[in-house]
KERO-299628 format. One record per residue (C-alpha): residue number from 0; residue in one letter; x, y, z. Coordinates in steps of 0.1 Angstrom, whole numbers, plus 5000, padded with zeros to 4 digits. Layout:
KERO-299628
@i:NUM; aa:A; px:X; py:Y; pz:Z
...
***
This chain:
KERO-299628
@i:0; aa:M; px:0844; py:5451; pz:5657
@i:1; aa:R; px:0816; py:5445; pz:5680
@i:2; aa:S; px:0784; py:5427; pz:5669
@i:3; aa:I; px:0749; py:5424; pz:5683
@i:4; aa:R; px:0745; py:5385; pz:5685
@i:5; aa:P; px:0776; py:5362; pz:5698
@i:6; aa:L; px:0799; py:5347; pz:5671
@i:7; aa:L; px:0808; py:5311; pz:5676
@i:8; aa:M; px:0845; py:5302; pz:5667
@i:9; aa:A; px:0867; py:5276; pz:5674
@i:10; aa:A; px:0890; py:5285; pz:5701
@i:11; aa:S; px:0919; py:5290; pz:5678
@i:12; aa:A; px:0906; py:5316; pz:5663
@i:13; aa:V; px:0934; py:5348; pz:5660
@i:14; aa:A; px:0917; py:5380; pz:5655
@i:15; aa:A; px:0883; py:5398; pz:5657
@i:16; aa:L; px:0866; py:5421; pz:5633
@i:17; aa:T; px:0832; py:5419; pz:5650
@i:18; aa:L; px:0822; py:5449; pz:5677
@i:19; aa:T; px:0842; py:5436; pz:5707
@i:20; aa:V; px:0848; py:5449; pz:5741
@i:21; aa:T; px:0886; py:5448; pz:5752
@i:22; aa:G; px:0897; py:5480; pz:5773
@i:23; aa:C; px:0900; py:5517; pz:5769
@i:24; aa:G; px:0910; py:5548; pz:5783
@i:25; aa:P; px:0904; py:5567; pz:5810
@i:26; aa:S; px:0867; py:5584; pz:5812
@i:27; aa:E; px:0856; py:5620; pz:5807
@i:28; aa:E; px:0858; py:5627; pz:5841
@i:29; aa:N; px:0898; py:5629; pz:5844
@i:30; aa:A; px:0900; py:5640; pz:5808
@i:31; aa:G; px:0936; py:5656; pz:5811
@i:32; aa:G; px:0933; py:5667; pz:5844
@i:33; aa:D; px:0958; py:5642; pz:5861
@i:34; aa:K; px:0997; py:5648; pz:5856
@i:35; aa:P; px:1013; py:5623; pz:5836
@i:36; aa:S; px:1024; py:5590; pz:5854
@i:37; aa:A; px:1060; py:5586; pz:5862
@i:38; aa:P; px:1075; py:5564; pz:5836
@i:39; aa:V; px:1073; py:5529; pz:5841
@i:40; aa:S; px:1107; py:5511; pz:5838
@i:41; aa:T; px:1115; py:5487; pz:5812
@i:42; aa:D; px:1136; py:5465; pz:5839
@i:43; aa:P; px:1114; py:5434; pz:5842
@i:44; aa:G; px:1124; py:5428; pz:5875
@i:45; aa:K; px:1120; py:5465; pz:5883
@i:46; aa:I; px:1084; py:5474; pz:5871
@i:47; aa:Q; px:1077; py:5502; pz:5888
@i:48; aa:I; px:1043; py:5516; pz:5889
@i:49; aa:P; px:1038; py:5558; pz:5900
@i:50; aa:A; px:1032; py:5562; pz:5938
@i:51; aa:D; px:0999; py:5573; pz:5931
@i:52; aa:L; px:0988; py:5546; pz:5910
@i:53; aa:K; px:0997; py:5523; pz:5933
@i:54; aa:D; px:0984; py:5536; pz:5967
@i:55; aa:R; px:0948; py:5531; pz:5944
@i:56; aa:L; px:0957; py:5499; pz:5933
@i:57; aa:K; px:0961; py:5488; pz:5970
@i:58; aa:E; px:0926; py:5501; pz:5976
@i:59; aa:H; px:0912; py:5476; pz:5957
@i:60; aa:G; px:0934; py:5445; pz:5975
@i:61; aa:I; px:0958; py:5448; pz:5944
@i:62; aa:D; px:0996; py:5438; pz:5954
@i:63; aa:V; px:1013; py:5457; pz:5926
@i:64; aa:D; px:1048; py:5437; pz:5935
@i:65; aa:R; px:1033; py:5408; pz:5924
@i:66; aa:W; px:1017; py:5420; pz:5894
@i:67; aa:R; px:1045; py:5410; pz:5865
@i:68; aa:N; px:1044; py:5376; pz:5884
@i:69; aa:G; px:1008; py:5367; pz:5876
@i:70; aa:E; px:0988; py:5395; pz:5898
@i:71; aa:W; px:0974; py:5409; pz:5864
@i:72; aa:K; px:0959; py:5375; pz:5857
@i:73; aa:N; px:0934; py:5383; pz:5886
@i:74; aa:W; px:0900; py:5392; pz:5871
@i:75; aa:D; px:0878; py:5390; pz:5904
@i:76; aa:R; px:0853; py:5412; pz:5901
@i:77; aa:D; px:0866; py:5436; pz:5930
@i:78; aa:K; px:0899; py:5437; pz:5912
@i:79; aa:W; px:0889; py:5443; pz:5876
@i:80; aa:L; px:0896; py:5482; pz:5875
@i:81; aa:R; px:0872; py:5502; pz:5854
@i:82; aa:E; px:0879; py:5538; pz:5864
@i:83; aa:A; px:0900; py:5562; pz:5847
@i:84; aa:K; px:0922; py:5570; pz:5877
@i:85; aa:D; px:0926; py:5535; pz:5877
@i:86; aa:F; px:0944; py:5530; pz:5846
@i:87; aa:V; px:0975; py:5512; pz:5845
@i:88; aa:N; px:0997; py:5491; pz:5822
@i:89; aa:P; px:1031; py:5484; pz:5836
@i:90; aa:I; px:1056; py:5468; pz:5810
@i:91; aa:I; px:1063; py:5431; pz:5812
@i:92; aa:Q; px:1091; py:5425; pz:5787
@i:93; aa:D; px:1085; py:5398; pz:5762
@i:94; aa:L; px:1056; py:5392; pz:5774
@i:95; aa:W; px:1041; py:5391; pz:5734
@i:96; aa:D; px:1065; py:5367; pz:5718
@i:97; aa:P; px:1058; py:5354; pz:5685
@i:98; aa:D; px:1037; py:5324; pz:5695
@i:99; aa:R; px:1015; py:5347; pz:5718
@i:100; aa:M; px:1008; py:5377; pz:5687
@i:101; aa:R; px:1000; py:5349; pz:5669
@i:102; aa:E; px:0976; py:5327; pz:5688
@i:103; aa:A; px:0956; py:5361; pz:5705
@i:104; aa:E; px:0918; py:5359; pz:5697
@i:105; aa:R; px:0896; py:5383; pz:5682
@i:106; aa:P; px:0876; py:5401; pz:5707
@i:107; aa:D; px:0845; py:5408; pz:5690
@i:108; aa:K; px:0810; py:5394; pz:5681
@i:109; aa:P; px:0787; py:5401; pz:5648
@i:110; aa:V; px:0755; py:5420; pz:5646
@i:111; aa:E; px:0725; py:5404; pz:5628
@i:112; aa:E; px:0708; py:5426; pz:5602
@i:113; aa:E; px:0672; py:5420; pz:5617
@i:114; aa:D; px:0690; py:5436; pz:5650
@i:115; aa:I; px:0692; py:5468; pz:5628
@i:116; aa:S; px:0663; py:5491; pz:5628
@i:117; aa:G; px:0658; py:5522; pz:5604
@i:118; aa:D; px:0629; py:5534; pz:5624
@i:119; aa:E; px:0654; py:5547; pz:5652
@i:120; aa:G; px:0667; py:5574; pz:5627
@i:121; aa:V; px:0685; py:5576; pz:5591
@i:122; aa:T; px:0695; py:5544; pz:5581
@i:123; aa:D; px:0705; py:5536; pz:5546
@i:124; aa:P; px:0695; py:5503; pz:5524
@i:125; aa:T; px:0724; py:5474; pz:5536
@i:126; aa:P; px:0753; py:5482; pz:5513
@i:127; aa:E; px:0767; py:5456; pz:5483
@i:128; aa:P; px:0791; py:5434; pz:5501
@i:129; aa:V; px:0827; py:5447; pz:5487
@i:130; aa:K; px:0853; py:5421; pz:5487
@i:131; aa:A; px:0886; py:5432; pz:5510
@i:132; aa:T; px:0918; py:5434; pz:5491
@i:133; aa:A; px:0954; py:5422; pz:5509
@i:134; aa:V; px:0975; py:5453; pz:5513
@i:135; aa:A; px:1002; py:5448; pz:5498
@i:136; aa:A; px:1040; py:5440; pz:5508
@i:137; aa:E; px:1057; py:5454; pz:5528
@i:138; aa:Y; px:1032; py:5468; pz:5547
@i:139; aa:H; px:1054; py:5500; pz:5557
@i:140; aa:A; px:1056; py:5509; pz:5524
@i:141; aa:N; px:1018; py:5509; pz:5517
@i:142; aa:A; px:0998; py:5512; pz:5553
@i:143; aa:P; px:1027; py:5525; pz:5576
@i:144; aa:E; px:1000; py:5546; pz:5601
@i:145; aa:S; px:0986; py:5506; pz:5604
@i:146; aa:G; px:0990; py:5480; pz:5628
@i:147; aa:K; px:0974; py:5455; pz:5657
@i:148; aa:V; px:0968; py:5458; pz:5693
@i:149; aa:F; px:0976; py:5433; pz:5718
@i:150; aa:F; px:0958; py:5428; pz:5750
@i:151; aa:D; px:0950; py:5405; pz:5781
@i:152; aa:S; px:0910; py:5399; pz:5790
@i:153; aa:P; px:0897; py:5375; pz:5812
@i:154; aa:E; px:0886; py:5351; pz:5783
@i:155; aa:G; px:0925; py:5355; pz:5771
@i:156; aa:S; px:0948; py:5371; pz:5748
@i:157; aa:M; px:0931; py:5394; pz:5723
@i:158; aa:V; px:0936; py:5415; pz:5690
@i:159; aa:C; px:0925; py:5446; pz:5674
@i:160; aa:S; px:0937; py:5466; pz:5649
@i:161; aa:A; px:0946; py:5507; pz:5650
@i:162; aa:T; px:0961; py:5531; pz:5638
@i:163; aa:V; px:0993; py:5556; pz:5644
@i:164; aa:V; px:0975; py:5593; pz:5650
@i:165; aa:Q; px:0989; py:5630; pz:5649
@i:166; aa:D; px:0999; py:5646; pz:5680
@i:167; aa:P; px:0994; py:5684; pz:5682
@i:168; aa:A; px:1012; py:5690; pz:5713
@i:169; aa:H; px:1044; py:5671; pz:5693
@i:170; aa:P; px:1043; py:5676; pz:5658
@i:171; aa:G; px:1063; py:5655; pz:5638
@i:172; aa:K; px:1070; py:5634; pz:5670
@i:173; aa:S; px:1032; py:5617; pz:5679
@i:174; aa:N; px:1033; py:5588; pz:5702
@i:175; aa:L; px:0993; py:5583; pz:5699
@i:176; aa:V; px:0973; py:5558; pz:5685
@i:177; aa:W; px:0936; py:5556; pz:5675
@i:178; aa:T; px:0915; py:5521; pz:5679
@i:179; aa:A; px:0881; py:5512; pz:5693
@i:180; aa:G; px:0869; py:5517; pz:5727
@i:181; aa:H; px:0858; py:5479; pz:5729
@i:182; aa:C; px:0899; py:5469; pz:5725
@i:183; aa:V; px:0910; py:5487; pz:5753
@i:184; aa:H; px:0877; py:5486; pz:5780
@i:185; aa:K; px:0849; py:5461; pz:5787
@i:186; aa:G; px:0826; py:5487; pz:5786
@i:187; aa:K; px:0790; py:5486; pz:5808
@i:188; aa:Q; px:0800; py:5447; pz:5822
@i:189; aa:G; px:0836; py:5453; pz:5833
@i:190; aa:G; px:0867; py:5475; pz:5831
@i:191; aa:W; px:0900; py:5480; pz:5816
@i:192; aa:Y; px:0922; py:5452; pz:5797
@i:193; aa:R; px:0957; py:5448; pz:5804
@i:194; aa:N; px:0989; py:5446; pz:5791
@i:195; aa:I; px:0982; py:5467; pz:5761
@i:196; aa:A; px:1005; py:5469; pz:5734
@i:197; aa:F; px:1008; py:5482; pz:5697
@i:198; aa:V; px:1029; py:5465; pz:5672
@i:199; aa:P; px:1032; py:5485; pz:5639
@i:200; aa:S; px:1029; py:5471; pz:5605
@i:201; aa:Y; px:1025; py:5437; pz:5625
@i:202; aa:N; px:1039; py:5410; pz:5600
@i:203; aa:D; px:1053; py:5438; pz:5575
@i:204; aa:A; px:1062; py:5410; pz:5546
@i:205; aa:A; px:1029; py:5395; pz:5545
@i:206; aa:M; px:1047; py:5360; pz:5554
@i:207; aa:E; px:1021; py:5334; pz:5556
@i:208; aa:T; px:1011; py:5316; pz:5588
@i:209; aa:A; px:1029; py:5285; pz:5584
@i:210; aa:Q; px:1060; py:5313; pz:5578
@i:211; aa:L; px:1048; py:5331; pz:5609
@i:212; aa:E; px:1053; py:5299; pz:5632
@i:213; aa:K; px:1095; py:5296; pz:5626
@i:214; aa:A; px:1094; py:5337; pz:5627
@i:215; aa:T; px:1112; py:5359; pz:5649
@i:216; aa:R; px:1101; py:5383; pz:5673
@i:217; aa:E; px:1116; py:5410; pz:5648
@i:218; aa:Q; px:1102; py:5397; pz:5618
@i:219; aa:I; px:1069; py:5402; pz:5633
@i:220; aa:A; px:1074; py:5432; pz:5646
@i:221; aa:P; px:1098; py:5452; pz:5629
@i:222; aa:Y; px:1091; py:5483; pz:5644
@i:223; aa:G; px:1091; py:5465; pz:5678
@i:224; aa:V; px:1062; py:5469; pz:5708
@i:225; aa:W; px:1048; py:5500; pz:5722
@i:226; aa:W; px:1034; py:5494; pz:5756
@i:227; aa:A; px:1003; py:5519; pz:5766
@i:228; aa:D; px:1013; py:5543; pz:5794
@i:229; aa:W; px:0979; py:5559; pz:5791
@i:230; aa:V; px:0946; py:5552; pz:5773
@i:231; aa:K; px:0910; py:5568; pz:5771
@i:232; aa:T; px:0878; py:5563; pz:5759
@i:233; aa:S; px:0842; py:5578; pz:5758
@i:234; aa:D; px:0823; py:5581; pz:5789
@i:235; aa:Q; px:0798; py:5569; pz:5767
@i:236; aa:W; px:0815; py:5538; pz:5759
@i:237; aa:I; px:0819; py:5530; pz:5795
@i:238; aa:S; px:0790; py:5535; pz:5804
@i:239; aa:Q; px:0768; py:5519; pz:5780
@i:240; aa:G; px:0795; py:5494; pz:5759
@i:241; aa:A; px:0780; py:5460; pz:5752
@i:242; aa:S; px:0797; py:5431; pz:5733
@i:243; aa:T; px:0766; py:5423; pz:5718
@i:244; aa:G; px:0736; py:5442; pz:5705
@i:245; aa:G; px:0753; py:5474; pz:5692
@i:246; aa:A; px:0754; py:5495; pz:5725
@i:247; aa:G; px:0778; py:5525; pz:5731
@i:248; aa:A; px:0791; py:5518; pz:5691
@i:249; aa:P; px:0786; py:5553; pz:5681
@i:250; aa:Y; px:0809; py:5564; pz:5709
@i:251; aa:D; px:0834; py:5531; pz:5700
@i:252; aa:F; px:0869; py:5549; pz:5699
@i:253; aa:A; px:0899; py:5553; pz:5720
@i:254; aa:V; px:0935; py:5572; pz:5719
@i:255; aa:I; px:0963; py:5551; pz:5734
@i:256; aa:K; px:0994; py:5566; pz:5745
@i:257; aa:V; px:1023; py:5546; pz:5741
@i:258; aa:T; px:1059; py:5539; pz:5753
@i:259; aa:P; px:1088; py:5518; pz:5737
@i:260; aa:E; px:1090; py:5483; pz:5752
@i:261; aa:K; px:1128; py:5481; pz:5750
@i:262; aa:G; px:1129; py:5516; pz:5762
@i:263; aa:S; px:1134; py:5549; pz:5742
@i:264; aa:S; px:1159; py:5552; pz:5715
@i:265; aa:G; px:1150; py:5592; pz:5714
@i:266; aa:K; px:1123; py:5585; pz:5687
@i:267; aa:S; px:1087; py:5585; pz:5686
@i:268; aa:L; px:1064; py:5561; pz:5674
@i:269; aa:E; px:1055; py:5587; pz:5645
@i:270; aa:E; px:1092; py:5589; pz:5636
@i:271; aa:T; px:1099; py:5552; pz:5637
@i:272; aa:V; px:1071; py:5542; pz:5613
@i:273; aa:G; px:1079; py:5577; pz:5590
@i:274; aa:S; px:1043; py:5584; pz:5592
@i:275; aa:A; px:1010; py:5597; pz:5610
@i:276; aa:L; px:0975; py:5603; pz:5604
@i:277; aa:P; px:0956; py:5640; pz:5610
@i:278; aa:V; px:0923; py:5629; pz:5626
@i:279; aa:N; px:0893; py:5649; pz:5607
@i:280; aa:F; px:0867; py:5657; pz:5638
@i:281; aa:N; px:0842; py:5677; pz:5608
@i:282; aa:A; px:0843; py:5649; pz:5585
@i:283; aa:P; px:0814; py:5657; pz:5558
@i:284; aa:A; px:0781; py:5643; pz:5560
@i:285; aa:V; px:0780; py:5610; pz:5542
@i:286; aa:P; px:0760; py:5626; pz:5507
@i:287; aa:K; px:0795; py:5647; pz:5499
@i:288; aa:V; px:0819; py:5616; pz:5510
@i:289; aa:S; px:0826; py:5596; pz:5476
@i:290; aa:K; px:0847; py:5574; pz:5493
@i:291; aa:M; px:0862; py:5557; pz:5524
@i:292; aa:T; px:0890; py:5530; pz:5529
@i:293; aa:A; px:0895; py:5505; pz:5562
@i:294; aa:T; px:0925; py:5486; pz:5567
@i:295; aa:G; px:0927; py:5461; pz:5593
@i:296; aa:Y; px:0935; py:5428; pz:5601
@i:297; aa:P; px:0906; py:5400; pz:5599
@i:298; aa:A; px:0911; py:5371; pz:5619
@i:299; aa:A; px:0875; py:5353; pz:5617
@i:300; aa:P; px:0875; py:5329; pz:5586
@i:301; aa:P; px:0880; py:5331; pz:5555
@i:302; aa:F; px:0910; py:5351; pz:5569
@i:303; aa:D; px:0935; py:5340; pz:5599
@i:304; aa:G; px:0940; py:5374; pz:5614
@i:305; aa:Q; px:0980; py:5375; pz:5602
@i:306; aa:K; px:0980; py:5401; pz:5570
@i:307; aa:A; px:0964; py:5431; pz:5564
@i:308; aa:F; px:0935; py:5439; pz:5542
@i:309; aa:Q; px:0911; py:5470; pz:5531
@i:310; aa:C; px:0878; py:5480; pz:5522
@i:311; aa:Q; px:0870; py:5508; pz:5496
@i:312; aa:D; px:0837; py:5519; pz:5495
@i:313; aa:K; px:0811; py:5552; pz:5494
@i:314; aa:P; px:0795; py:5551; pz:5526
@i:315; aa:G; px:0762; py:5553; pz:5539
@i:316; aa:R; px:0743; py:5561; pz:5571
@i:317; aa:L; px:0735; py:5535; pz:5601
@i:318; aa:S; px:0713; py:5548; pz:5631
@i:319; aa:L; px:0707; py:5526; pz:5662
@i:320; aa:K; px:0691; py:5550; pz:5682
@i:321; aa:A; px:0674; py:5583; pz:5673
@i:322; aa:E; px:0692; py:5605; pz:5702
@i:323; aa:Q; px:0727; py:5592; pz:5691
@i:324; aa:P; px:0752; py:5598; pz:5664
@i:325; aa:T; px:0747; py:5586; pz:5628
@i:326; aa:M; px:0774; py:5559; pz:5622
@i:327; aa:Y; px:0793; py:5554; pz:5587
@i:328; aa:R; px:0786; py:5517; pz:5568
@i:329; aa:I; px:0805; py:5509; pz:5540
@i:330; aa:G; px:0804; py:5474; pz:5524
@i:331; aa:C; px:0831; py:5450; pz:5535
@i:332; aa:T; px:0841; py:5413; pz:5537
@i:333; aa:M; px:0866; py:5418; pz:5567
@i:334; aa:T; px:0857; py:5399; pz:5594
@i:335; aa:G; px:0864; py:5399; pz:5634
@i:336; aa:G; px:0899; py:5414; pz:5645
@i:337; aa:S; px:0900; py:5442; pz:5620
@i:338; aa:S; px:0884; py:5462; pz:5648
@i:339; aa:G; px:0897; py:5494; pz:5658
@i:340; aa:G; px:0911; py:5497; pz:5621
@i:341; aa:G; px:0911; py:5531; pz:5606
@i:342; aa:W; px:0889; py:5546; pz:5580
@i:343; aa:V; px:0902; py:5572; pz:5564
@i:344; aa:A; px:0889; py:5594; pz:5534
@i:345; aa:Q; px:0902; py:5625; pz:5522
@i:346; aa:G; px:0899; py:5660; pz:5541
@i:347; aa:A; px:0888; py:5695; pz:5522
@i:348; aa:D; px:0926; py:5700; pz:5516
@i:349; aa:G; px:0925; py:5665; pz:5496
@i:350; aa:R; px:0948; py:5650; pz:5519
@i:351; aa:P; px:0938; py:5615; pz:5535
@i:352; aa:A; px:0929; py:5621; pz:5573
@i:353; aa:L; px:0908; py:5595; pz:5595
@i:354; aa:V; px:0875; py:5599; pz:5598
@i:355; aa:S; px:0862; py:5567; pz:5616
@i:356; aa:N; px:0873; py:5532; pz:5633
@i:357; aa:T; px:0855; py:5498; pz:5630
@i:358; aa:S; px:0832; py:5492; pz:5654
@i:359; aa:I; px:0807; py:5467; pz:5645
@i:360; aa:G; px:0796; py:5443; pz:5614
@i:361; aa:P; px:0773; py:5412; pz:5606
@i:362; aa:S; px:0782; py:5376; pz:5613
@i:363; aa:T; px:0774; py:5372; pz:5569
@i:364; aa:A; px:0806; py:5400; pz:5570
@i:365; aa:G; px:0793; py:5418; pz:5544
@i:366; aa:W; px:0792; py:5453; pz:5559
@i:367; aa:L; px:0812; py:5473; pz:5587
@i:368; aa:A; px:0802; py:5502; pz:5606
@i:369; aa:G; px:0819; py:5529; pz:5623
@i:370; aa:P; px:0813; py:5560; pz:5647
@i:371; aa:R; px:0813; py:5594; pz:5626
@i:372; aa:F; px:0838; py:5615; pz:5650
@i:373; aa:G; px:0825; py:5647; pz:5668
@i:374; aa:P; px:0828; py:5664; pz:5700
@i:375; aa:E; px:0830; py:5637; pz:5721
@i:376; aa:A; px:0858; py:5619; pz:5698
@i:377; aa:K; px:0881; py:5650; pz:5701
@i:378; aa:A; px:0873; py:5654; pz:5737
@i:379; aa:V; px:0890; py:5620; pz:5742
@i:380; aa:Y; px:0919; py:5628; pz:5720
@i:381; aa:D; px:0923; py:5666; pz:5732
@i:382; aa:A; px:0926; py:5648; pz:5765
@i:383; aa:V; px:0957; py:5621; pz:5760
@i:384; aa:S; px:0973; py:5651; pz:5737
@i:385; aa:K; px:0975; py:5678; pz:5771
@i:386; aa:K; px:0980; py:5651; pz:5790
@i:387; aa:Y; px:1014; py:5649; pz:5778
@i:388; aa:A; px:1020; py:5680; pz:5760
@i:389; aa:G; px:1050; py:5690; pz:5788
@i:390; aa:Q; px:1073; py:5659; pz:5781
***
């Protein structure tokens, strides 16, 4: 999640819970308007980029033929693409090996309580901390929609949490993942992150860190590594989002369309993991919600980012600016790395649905806040679904 003030932490820290800016999908100006890009080759020696994207990237002085051999590490300001039309994420096989996944840092920074003002809108009293509880292994049986998003930033390899969600254009065969906007795009001060990939049921057996150091890629990622074909976040996050201060937090969400790294087996992500959550864009107001459950992979101490945890609490309201939507807030001790993780509540039909994602939290790790999904979130979701509806 993102925080309002920087959180000092050792360089060896693994993941983040505080609100972080890490890269997102296309802005609203291109919502659903472009034709889907041609599939990217999964042959590491023949990584292909669609001709239209290749031409746009060349306009920025980027030699796409050198991308796989390290050009992606060039974060010069004029080569760090931020526009929706310029998003590109060619597959680089085995880039996310066990060591790289295990050592990825958390991207977000925590918020300080004194930075939260109730004068700008409706803000309920700070909730009591709710101790995060470990998700029982195997995760695939107990939280099958959850996983981790990995990506590269100018600061190095980063990680967030994410959720497999349903796709109305492909019932039962979704390839859509929901996370935070700051887990895909830097926001106001930067552009798209690179090498964005999703690992469902990361460390499914809940192995200890010492065991993970000797684990195979199949043990760490039993359901494979899924690369982003396309990503979309809100215009508000791209124009306002910041790693500190909470700017853009009410619009801090993103949808990723993924494809398997090793090539298609004929099965979608939803079929592979066996589940996908519906998204509720008309979630009830706080007084009508009895409880929400947040899931993520917290990485800042006392956690290490290698195991999944959950918090369950009755939500309250948090307002950062009166003119912006009020956010949900729950008591929770999860730390950085849980950013982007899904918040689930019962819908009117009694079934669980995604209603928010972790966005910001304090350095004291006593609570989390996430956006309440509304028209802006639905527009992001619909745009990605419609973009690939014919495939």
